[in-house]
N, C-alpha and C positions, 0 to 999 in steps of 0.2 A: 377859654382856649379854643382855637380853631380846630376843625375836624382833623386836620392833618398839617403838620409842620412841613416846610419845604424839603423836598427830597434832594439829597446831594448824591446822585449816582452817576458815575462816569460811564457813558454808553459807548460801546464799540459797534458802530453801525457801518454797513458795507458801502453806502453811497450817500452823496449829498441829498438825494431825494428822500432817503430813509431818515436822515437827520431832520429834514424839514417836516416830514410826516410826524415824527415823534414830537416835535415842537408844537405842531398843530393839535395833536392829541392832548398834550399837557395844557394848552390854552383852553380847549373845550372842557377838559376835566375840571379845571379850576374855576372856569366861568359858569358852566352850565350844570355841573354835577355836584361839586363839593359844597356849595352854600346850603343846600337843603338836605344833604344826605342823611344826617342823623335824625332829623325830624321826620323825614319821609319814611325811613326805615322803621322808626318807632310807631308810625301810623299805619304801616303796612301798605304804603302807596307804591305801586309799580310805575316807574317813570317811562311810560310808552313814548312820550314826547322826546325823551333823550335818544331812544333807539331810532326814532324817525329822523332826528338830527344826524345821528351817526350814519344811518343809511344814506342820507343825502350827501354826506361828506365822503362816502366811499369806504367807511370804516367797518362795514359789515361784510365786505367782499375782499379783504386784503390778500388772502393766500390763493385766490382763484384766478383763472385766465381772463385777461382783458377782453378776449373775443366774446365772452358771455357776461361782461359787466364786472369782472373782477379787477383786483388791483395789481396783479402780477408781482406781489411781494413775497419774498422768501419767508419761510416759517421763522427764521431767526429774527426777522423784523416784526412780523405779526405778533409773536409771543411777547415781545417787549411792549407792544401797544397794549396787549391784555394786562400785563403787569401794571402799567400806568393807570389803566381804568380801574382795576381791582383795588389798587391802593387808595383810591378815592371813594369807591363804593363797589363792594363785591357783587351786589345785585346786577350792576352794569357789566363789570368785567366777566363774570361767569355767564351772564346772559349772552354776551357776544360770543363766548366760547361755545355755548350750546347751539346758538344759531349757526355758527360755522360748522359744527358737528352735524347738524341737521341737513346741511347742503352737501356734505361729503359724498354720500351715496350716489346722488344724481351726477355730481361733478366728475366722479371717477369711474362710475359703472354704468351711467346712462348712455343711451344712444345719442348720436349727434342731433337727431331730431328732437329728442326729449330735452337735451341741454338747451337747444335753441328756443324751445317753446317755453321753458320754465325758469331757467337759471337767471336771465336778466332781471326778472321781477323779484326773484328770491334774493338776489345779491344786492340790488340797488333800487328796488322799487318800493321801499318802505315796508316790506313784509317782514314778519318775524316767524322763525321756525322753531320746532321742537323735535326731540328724538325719542322714539317710543320703543324701548326694548324691554325694560323691567316690567314685571307683573306682580300681583300680590303674593303668588306662590313661587315665583322664579326671579331671584335677584342675582346673587353670585352665580347660580346655576342657570345662566341665561338660556342655554340650549333646551331647557325644560319648559319653555314658554308654551302657553295653551291657546292664546288668541289664534283663531283659525280663519283662513281665507279659502273659500270654496268657489270653484269655477261656476259661472252662470252665464252661458252664451258667450258674448265677446268681452266679458268682464269678470269681476270677482266680488264676492260678498264676505265682508269681514265681521266677525262676531267674537267678542271677548272684552277683557279689561286690562288696561295698562296702568301701572302704578309709578309713583314718584316722578312724574313728568314735569320738568321745569318748563314754564310757560303753558302748562296744561290749562286749557279753557280760553286762553287769550291768543294763542299762536294762529297764524294765517295758514300754515301748512305743517304737516307732521310726516316725518319719515318713520314708517311703521314696519316692524318685523313681525310676520305672522306665519303660522304653520300651514303649509300647503301639501305636505306629504307625511311620511312616517315620523315616528318619534325620533328625537335626536337632532343634531346640528344640520344634517343633510336634508331635513324636511322643511326648512325655513326659507321664506322669500321676502324681499323688501318691496314696499309700496310707498308711493307719494300720495298722501291723502289731504284734500283741501280741508281747512279748518271749519268751513261751513257745510261740510257734507251731511246730508240727511242721515239721521240715525246716530250721529256722533254727539256725545254730550260729556260734560265734565262734572265731577263731584265737587263739593266745596273744598277750597284749598286746605292743605294740611296746616295745622297750628304748630309752628316750629320754634326752636330756641333761638335761632338766628336767621338772617336773610329773610326777614318778614316781608320785605318789599317785593320779593321774587315769588310768584305763585307756583306752588308745587301741588299737583292734583292728580287723582285718578281720571282716566279717560275710559268711557264706555262705548264700545262699538256694537250697536244693535242693528245688525243687517246693513252695514254701510257698504254701498255699491261703489266700486272703483273700476274704471275701464282698464283693459289690459295694457293700454298705452301708458298707464301710470305704474305698471310693474317695473321695478328697477333691477336690471341684471336678469340672469336666467332663473327659472324655477329651481329652488333648492340652493341657490347661491347666497341667500340672505345672511347666513351666519358668517360666512367669509367676509361679506360686505360690512357687517356689523363690527367684526374684530378689527378690520382695517381702519374703520372710522375711530374706534376706541383708542388705537395706538396714537393717533394724532390728537384725539380729545384729551388724553392723559397729559400731554404736553401743555395743553391749555390750562388744565387744573394746576399743574406745577407752576406755571407763570403767575396765575392768580394767587397762589399760595405765597409766592415770593413778594407779590405786591402787598398783600395783607401784612406779612411779616415786616416789610420795610416801613409801612405806615406805622406799625406798632413801635418799631425802633425809633423812628423820627419823633414820635410823641414822648417816648421814654427819655430820649436825650434832651429834648426841649425842657421837660419837667425837671430832670436831674440837674441841669445847668442853671435853672432858675430858682429851684427850691433850696433854701438855706436852713441848715440846722447846725447847732454848736458853732455858729459864727462863720460858716463857709458853705459853699454849694455842696449838696450831697454827692454831686459827681466827683468831688475830691476824694471821697472815701473809697479805699481799695476794693471793698466788697462789691460796691456798685459798679466801679470801673471794670472789674473783671466780668461781672454779669453782662454789662453792655458790650464788652469785647466778644464774649461768647455769642451773644445775639447777632452781632454784625458778622461774625465768622460763619454762622449757620446760613445767613442770608446770602453771603457771597458764594459759598459752596453750592447752595441750591441754584442760584442764578447761573453759575458756570455749568452745572449739570444739565439744566434744561436747555441752555444754549448749545451745548455740545451735541445733545440729542437732536436739536433742530437742524444743526449743520449736517449731521448724518442724513436726516430726512431730505434736506435740500439737495444733497449730493446724490440722492437716489440709492443710498446704501441702507442695509437693514438697521432699524433703530428701535425695534420693539422692546428689547431688553433695557436700553437706555431710557426709553419713555416710561417704563414701569419703575425704574430706579428714580427718575426725576419726580414722578408723581408721589412715590413713597417718601423720598427724602424731603422734598419741598413741603409737603403737607404736614409731615411730622415736625419739621422745623418751624413752620408757621404756628403750630399748636404750642410748641415750647416757647417760642419768642413772645407770643401774645400773653402766655401765662407769666413770663418773666416781666413783661411790660406792666402788667397789673401790679406785680410785686414792687416794681420801682416806684410806682405812684402811690403805693400803700393804700390807705383808706380811700383816697380820691379815685384810685384805679378801680375800686369796687363799685363806684357810683356811675349812674348813667349821665352825669354831668361831663364826664370825660370819655373819649371814644374808645379807650383800650378795652373796656369790658365788652363792647359790641364786637370789636375785632376778635376777641377771644372766643365769643360765641360763634362767630362766623367761621373761624378757622376750623372748628370741629368738623363741619360738614365736608371739608376738603379731604379729610381722611376716609370719607365714606363714598362719595360720588365717583363715577367713572371706574368702578371696581374698588372695593375696600382695600386698605393697605395690606390686609392679610392675603388678598388675591394677588396683589402686586408681588408679594414675597414668593408666592407660588410660581408666578410667571418668571421671575428672576431666577429662582432655583432651577426651573426646567431648562433655562438657557445655560446655566452654569454647570449643573450636575447631570442634566438629562431627565427624561420623563420618569415618573414614579414607577416602580416595579409593581406588577399586579399578581 
């Protein structure tokens, strides 16, 4: 069986250009990514050549301004591209989302001079980025980070450790949040750090249950010197910059989750219509039909939720609550859909010969990254009920 049965999803795209773009993405995904996805994931191979190809095709720059090498595409379109890529291989879809996240600070808070100097290469020059917020002792409590940046002449010296960094050790640049002032969120500043900076090193990649082709590693900053020209935004503005990026990044995770879920449903439908028991396809049995119907409903609901949040973002309206809802719902849906897909395939679903077990393992991380789903519930509750009383 192929890694993924053909997806039958009706897309509502705003322009002919967007429709052509998505057709190009599907062609690249099926020709360049799908054939070796299962084998490369099992071997832990990171497909850097795919990201180079995507960069050359302008697919690492879609939601940014064309003046700096971007694609001028709305988030509504960009997220559907992520969904298509993640459905074929989550390492690629999530990698594009992380790269986009790593460019956000400079694109939205950098000076015109900074954007002109760095963004063209970051967006279309074959470079790959990473985002450095989490630390060994600060995950959900991101404002408690300890990596410190100390002024030294006309620059800064960074010391500390970042953890759970996607593309850690292989990225060409890192957006790094470091403490420059007092404890708490107001003492944090953002920096753009080259991947080959002296004093920057990566630990061995983490051994994970899924997404084995995507390196996740700690980064050690041992007196890394960064000129003040690579400070993004004002001193103490870093936490605000980080949260703004995460609102958009959560939509990327939601889109990737829907892609994984759609891939699992496609596989389950293909198997159920081809597998015969008691003289007929198992898809004829009501128990399975209802299970597949519930899977499809979760996917459609998730897709509608992330697209509505994207439209709010594109219109310049507040979308933080909807982004948290989309990340929460879509990743929970992906987990349930992939579990159900394994059940549809029965014993075959539990083997590595079929892709649904890999999709199930990959879905789990989407409930954790970009803020756990428990954090998303806190964000949503604050928007609905108001802040907690102290």
